[in-house]
Structure formats: structure tokens, C-alpha cells
C-alpha positions in Angstrom: 91.3 212.8 137.1 90.7 215.0 140.1 87.2 215.0 141.6 85.9 218.2 143.3 83.7 218.1 146.4 80.8 219.2 144.3 81.3 216.2 142.0 81.5 213.9 145.0 78.4 215.4 146.5 76.5 214.8 143.2 77.6 211.2 143.3 76.4 210.8 146.8 72.9 212.1 146.0 72.8 209.6 143.1 73.9 206.7 145.4 71.5 207.5 148.3 67.9 208.3 147.4 66.5 211.4 149.1 69.9 212.5 150.4 70.0 216.3 150.8 73.5 217.8 151.0 73.8 221.1 153.0 77.6 221.5 153.1 81.0 219.7 153.0 84.4 219.7 154.5 87.7 218.2 153.5 89.0 214.9 154.9 92.7 214.4 155.2 94.0 211.3 153.5 96.0 209.9 150.7 94.8 211.5 147.5 96.8 208.9 145.5 94.5 206.2 146.9 91.1 207.8 146.8 89.1 211.0 146.5 87.0 211.6 149.6 84.9 214.3 151.3 82.7 214.6 154.4 79.2 215.8 153.5 76.8 217.5 155.9 73.4 216.1 154.9 69.9 215.1 156.0 71.4 211.8 157.1 73.9 213.5 159.3 77.6 213.6 158.4 78.4 211.1 155.6 81.6 210.1 154.0 82.0 209.8 150.2 85.0 207.8 148.9 86.0 207.2 145.3 88.9 204.7 144.8 91.6 205.8 142.3 93.4 202.5 141.8 92.5 198.8 141.4 94.2 198.0 144.7 92.1 200.7 146.5 89.0 199.4 144.9 89.7 195.8 146.1 90.2 197.1 149.6 87.0 199.1 149.5 85.1 196.0 148.3 86.5 194.0 151.3 85.5 196.8 153.7 82.0 196.8 152.3 81.7 193.0 152.8 83.1 193.3 156.4 80.7 196.1 157.3 77.8 194.1 155.8 78.5 191.4 158.3 77.8 193.9 161.1 74.1 193.5 161.1 71.9 195.8 163.4 71.8 192.9 165.9 75.6 192.6 165.9 76.2 196.3 166.2 74.0 196.4 169.3 76.6 194.1 171.0 79.5 196.5 170.2 80.4 199.4 172.6 81.5 201.6 169.7 80.3 202.8 166.4 81.3 201.2 163.0 80.7 202.8 159.6 77.6 201.7 157.7 77.3 201.7 153.9 74.4 203.9 152.8 74.8 203.4 149.0 77.0 203.1 146.0 77.0 204.4 142.4 79.2 203.8 139.3 81.7 206.4 138.3 83.8 205.6 135.2 85.6 202.3 135.9 85.0 202.3 139.6 82.3 203.2 142.1 81.7 205.8 144.7 80.8 204.6 148.2 78.7 206.6 150.7 78.8 205.6 154.3 78.1 207.0 157.8 81.0 209.1 159.1 82.4 208.2 162.5 83.8 211.4 164.1 86.3 211.7 166.9 89.9 212.1 167.8 93.0 210.0 166.9 96.0 209.0 169.0 99.5 207.4 168.4 100.3 204.0 169.8 103.8 205.2 170.6 102.4 207.8 173.0 100.6 205.2 175.1 101.8 204.5 178.7 100.9 201.5 180.9 98.8 203.7 183.1 96.8 205.4 180.4 93.0 205.4 180.9 92.5 204.5 177.3 94.0 201.0 177.8 90.9 199.9 179.6 88.7 200.9 176.7 91.1 199.2 174.2 90.8 196.0 176.1 87.0 196.2 176.2 86.9 197.0 172.5 89.0 193.9 171.5 87.0 191.7 173.9 83.7 192.8 172.4 84.9 192.0 168.9 86.3 188.6 169.9 83.0 187.8 171.7 80.9 188.1 168.6 79.3 184.9 167.3 81.3 183.1 164.7 78.3 183.0 162.5 78.8 186.8 162.0 81.7 185.9 159.8 80.9 182.5 158.4 77.4 183.5 157.1 79.1 186.1 155.0 81.6 183.7 153.6 84.5 185.5 155.2 87.8 183.7 156.0 87.8 181.2 158.9 91.3 180.1 160.1 92.2 177.5 162.7 95.3 177.7 164.9 97.1 175.5 162.4 96.0 177.7 159.5 97.5 180.7 161.3 100.8 178.9 161.7 100.8 177.8 158.0 100.1 181.4 156.9 103.0 182.7 159.0 105.3 180.0 157.7 104.4 180.9 154.1 105.3 184.5 154.7 108.6 183.5 156.3 109.5 181.2 153.5 108.7 183.7 150.8 110.7 186.5 152.5 113.6 184.1 153.1 113.8 183.2 149.4 114.8 186.9 148.7 118.1 186.3 150.5 117.6 189.3 152.7 116.3 187.6 155.9 119.1 186.7 158.4 119.3 183.0 159.2 119.2 183.9 162.9 115.8 185.6 162.4 114.5 182.7 160.4 115.5 180.1 163.0 114.0 182.3 165.8 110.7 182.5 164.0 110.6 178.8 163.1 111.2 178.0 166.8 108.2 180.1 167.7 106.1 178.3 165.1 107.2 174.9 166.4 106.1 175.7 170.0 103.0 173.7 170.3 101.8 175.3 173.5 102.2 178.8 172.0 99.6 178.0 169.3 97.1 176.3 171.4 94.3 178.8 171.1 90.6 178.8 170.2 89.9 180.9 167.1 87.5 183.9 167.5 86.1 186.7 165.4 88.9 189.2 164.8 89.0 192.6 163.2 92.3 191.7 161.6 93.8 195.1 161.1 93.4 196.9 164.4 95.8 199.9 164.8 95.8 203.5 166.0 94.8 204.3 162.4 91.4 202.7 162.7 90.4 203.6 166.3 88.4 206.7 167.0 88.6 208.1 170.6 86.8 210.6 172.8 87.3 211.2 176.5 89.7 208.3 176.9 87.2 205.8 175.3 87.2 204.1 172.0 84.0 205.4 170.3 84.6 204.1 166.8 86.4 201.3 164.8 87.0 201.8 161.1 88.1 199.6 158.2 86.6 196.1 158.6 88.3 194.7 155.4 90.1 191.9 157.3 87.1 190.7 159.4 87.5 187.0 159.9 87.7 184.1 162.4 91.3 183.6 163.5 94.0 184.2 166.1 92.9 186.9 168.7 96.6 187.9 169.0 96.6 189.6 165.6 94.4 192.3 167.1 97.0 192.9 169.7 100.1 193.0 167.4 100.0 196.8 166.9 100.4 197.4 170.7 103.9 195.8 170.5 105.0 199.2 169.0 104.5 200.8 172.4 106.4 200.0 175.6 106.3 196.3 176.5 104.2 197.1 179.6 101.4 198.5 177.4 100.7 195.3 175.5 100.9 193.3 178.8 98.5 195.7 180.5 95.9 195.5 177.8 96.2 191.7 177.6 95.7 191.5 181.4 92.6 193.7 181.2 91.3 191.8 178.2 91.5 188.5 180.2 89.0 189.9 182.7 86.5 190.1 179.9 87.3 187.1 177.8 88.5 184.8 180.6 91.6 183.9 178.6 93.6 181.2 180.3 96.7 181.7 178.2 97.4 185.4 178.3 101.2 185.1 178.2 100.9 183.0 175.0 98.6 185.6 173.5 101.2 188.3 174.3 104.0 186.3 172.8 102.1 185.6 169.6 101.2 189.3 169.3 104.8 190.2 169.4 105.5 187.5 166.8 102.8 188.9 164.5 104.3 192.4 165.0 107.8 191.2 164.1 106.4 189.3 161.1 105.2 192.6 159.6 108.9 193.2 158.7 108.8 190.3 156.4 105.5 191.5 154.9 107.0 195.0 154.4 110.0 193.4 152.6 107.7 191.4 150.3 105.7 194.6 149.6 108.8 196.4 148.6 109.9 193.5 146.4 106.5 193.4 144.7 106.7 197.2 144.0 110.4 197.0 143.2 110.8 199.9 145.6 114.4 199.9 146.9 113.7 202.4 149.7 111.1 199.9 151.2 113.5 197.0 150.8 116.4 198.9 152.4 114.1 199.9 155.3 113.0 196.3 155.8 116.7 195.1 155.8 117.5 197.7 158.5 114.5 196.5 160.6 115.8 193.0 160.3 119.2 194.1 161.6 117.4 195.8 164.6 115.5 192.6 165.2 118.7 190.6 165.3 120.1 193.1 167.8 117.0 192.7 169.9 117.1 188.9 169.9 120.7 188.6 170.9 121.0 191.5 173.3 117.9 190.6 175.3 118.5 187.1 176.7 115.1 186.8 178.2 111.8 188.6 178.2 111.1 191.0 181.1 109.1 189.5 183.9 105.4 189.6 183.3 103.5 192.5 184.9 101.5 192.0 188.0 98.3 192.2 185.8 99.4 189.3 183.7 100.5 187.3 186.8 97.1 187.8 188.2 95.4 186.9 184.9 97.5 183.7 184.5 98.8 182.4 187.7 100.2 179.2 186.2 101.9 180.8 183.2 105.0 179.2 181.7 108.1 181.4 181.6 108.8 183.2 178.3 112.3 183.0 176.9 114.2 183.9 173.8 116.3 181.1 172.1 120.0 181.4 172.5 121.5 179.3 169.7 124.1 181.9 168.5 126.5 184.2 170.2 125.8 187.9 169.7 129.1 188.4 167.8 128.5 185.4 165.6 124.9 186.6 164.8 126.1 189.9 163.4 128.9 188.3 161.4 126.3 186.0 159.8 124.1 188.8 158.5 125.9 189.7 155.3 127.0 186.1 154.6 123.4 184.9 155.0 122.1 187.5 152.5 124.8 186.7 150.0 125.2 183.0 150.2 122.1 181.4 151.9 120.9 180.0 148.5 124.1 177.9 148.3 124.1 175.0 150.7 127.9 175.1 150.9 127.6 178.4 152.8 124.9 177.4 155.2 124.9 175.4 158.3 123.9 171.7 157.8 120.1 171.5 158.0 118.5 169.3 160.6 116.2 166.5 159.2 112.5 167.2 159.0 110.9 166.5 162.3 107.9 164.8 160.7 110.3 162.3 159.0 112.0 161.6 162.3 108.6 160.8 163.8 107.7 158.5 161.0 111.0 156.7 161.4 110.4 156.4 165.1 107.0 154.8 164.5 108.5 152.2 162.2 111.2 151.4 164.6 108.7 151.2 167.5 106.6 148.7 165.6 109.7 146.6 165.0 111.5 146.8 168.3 108.8 147.7 170.8 108.3 150.9 172.8 111.1 153.5 172.9 112.0 155.7 175.9 111.0 159.0 174.2 111.1 161.1 171.0 113.1 164.0 169.6 111.1 167.1 169.0 114.0 169.5 169.1 114.1 170.2 165.4 112.6 173.6 164.8 114.7 174.8 161.8 112.5 173.7 158.9 113.6 174.6 155.4 110.6 175.2 153.1 107.8 173.4 154.9 106.0 174.1 158.2 107.1 171.8 161.0 104.9 170.6 163.8 105.7 168.9 167.1 105.1 165.2 166.2 103.6 164.1 169.5 100.9 165.9 171.5 101.0 165.9 175.3 98.3 163.2 175.3 100.5 161.1 172.9 103.5 161.4 175.3 101.3 160.3 178.2 100.1 157.4 176.2 103.6 156.3 175.4 104.7 156.6 179.0 101.7 154.5 180.1 102.5 151.8 177.6 106.2 151.7 178.6 105.2 151.3 182.2 102.7 148.5 181.4 105.4 146.6 179.5 107.9 146.9 182.3 105.3 145.6 184.7 104.6 142.6 182.5 108.3 141.8 182.3 108.6 141.8 186.1 105.6 139.5 186.4 
């Protein structure tokens, strides 16, 4: 049932005591998701939103919870405005939400260049969010994810998408190798917005003046807030990460950039799962095409471009980035259709490597029986349905090396 601006204005005055409405103007948006209008009132411009589906209502509830975590003290630490809920009222089977309206201009990430003045403000905005106390999130009962939780979440998405038979084996191996890179996931969780994009950022005079939609506020991987920048030219993401490092003193900027690209690529799998859930063939076909483009990117770009000077300055001792090269370009494209048709049948797939964790357990047993070994095998990164981790940390390796050296010394004596 359509809701007129007058009806929405009446709901707003019911939700906010003493609100006096003097005018209204339309707000462009998806009418299939919600009814909305901007009201001119005694409280300034306010936004009235009325969800029109259960999914939209769940999202609005998450936004309200996230915005509630932004207490007045927290908002004072942010160099931008965030919507504030003023009131709510029931309407049929849903509820109308009245919040402050954050005005300003919009931009498209594809239009950003590495010398854009806006990049500095983007970096400052992300740094300010990530610098918030973790209690901001935990006191509200919002999600808190460790670095390992982030990897497990990613692995679950990959596995679910792969079960559809539409994810190329080359992409799956490429992603699993990223997940198995211990150094890549060595980060300290911070407060993250969780859904930063050009859709939620409000700008004025080359500055971010507002950030919308706090539905995904949580503690997690800071790289998720950079993922959207991977849609621009590579130098844009690197430039913002370098500027960000000057505020957050991040020691692993290149790893952050690589994870941001990974999260951006993983959106293809999420898009595929969304299409499968809705049984929308157009979305599924679009995801399959994006997977083909990703395969082309993996096997036609043998290595990442050299880091920008900004990143080099931010992380002088950075390790080189590389793309795995386990398949030839021709073979990778020949595998696409075969993978999608036959990957469920083991006879049509390459022999799987044994689980790295089982290898480590075997090595431990053999070590106890025969004495120290000369090393370990952490090369298996092609897990099947479970997340794989590197069995030994750097400290473990140093401990084994020290023990081996001590044994050799004892033998000589």
C-alpha cells in the first residue's frame, strides 16, 4: 500500500513528541524497499522511513542498533555527522523510523583518481572509525570477530558458493591460498563500519561530511572498510591506505590492501549466493561472468603492480605481493566449464591434497617417535570443505630450529 508524504508526516509527528512539520520534499530511493520522505520541521530536516518488506525491516533494526552505539561522546570523536534516531511508531505490521537527515552530495568510486583531494578525507574518516573504543561495539552486544573469525567467515562463503558448481576451481584455489597465508591475516581487530561504500558517504567541498547506514557496525578486519575502493584504479586504494597509515600507524599496509582486494573479490561469491537464494537467473549469470573476468585477471596479471611511493613510505619493510601461478592461462580457461559441470564428481577433479592439519598431527607423532625433524610442510592451501591454517607459527619454527641445533651440539659433545 502506497504511503503519501502527508501520511508519513503524520507518522513522524506521532513518533516525535512536539515535532512541527512545515514542509516536505521527496527522497530518491527504492520504493520497493521502503517509503521515505524528507520533512522540514522544528527539529531541522528529518528523514521518515517506512520499511515495506521483512528484509528491509530487519536492516532498519540493525541500523537503529548501530546508530544507538554512537553515543554523544562517541559522536564527538568523529569528524563527520551520522544519522540519529529521533523516534519510532507502529504502522500496520511494521514501524516508521524518524531520524536526523544528513545532507550533502554523492560521488562514484569509479570516478576517483589517485590525486583526488577527497582521498585524504576518506582516509581520515576510516581512521576515525577504526580508532573508536571497542567498548562502543561490545557494550551494545554487536558482533566482535577475531582475525581467525574473519578467515572462517570467508571460508564459509567460499565453500557455500563452490557447492553450487559455478565457482571455477582456479578461483577457489586462489582464494584458499589467500586464506592460508598466515602473515596476511595477522592483524588487530578494530571497530569497523562494515559496509562503507560511495552509497553511504556524504561529501561537501572534497570532504566527507556524513556517513550513513551503520547496520554492520562491529569489531573486525579494518580491510573490509577499504574493499569498495578496489572498484577504482589500483592506485586509489593504495593511496588511501598510505594516508590512513599516517593516522592509524598501521605497520602492515600492504597486507591490508591485499585483504581489501580479497574482500572485494569475495563479493562475487556473495552475489552468486544472493542470486541462488532468490532464484534469479540474471543475478546468477552476472556472477558467473564476473568469475570468468576474475580468472582472466588472475592468469593474465602474473604479479601485482609495484606499490606506490606512499605505501613504500608507510611500510618500508613490506613483503612483495604476488599472485599464485599454479595453472597456465590456457588451461585455466579450459577448466571453467569442466569445473562447473563435473566438480562434484571426484573423477573429474584433480586429486585433492591431504589436509594440512592432519599432516601436522602426523609430523608431531613421528617427531615424538624418531626425534626432531628438519622442517615441516605447510604448502597445502587447497582445502576442501574446511578452513586450513598454517600448522606452525613463526615462533614454533624458531623453537624447532633451536631444538635441532641443541641436539646436534649434544651429539658432537
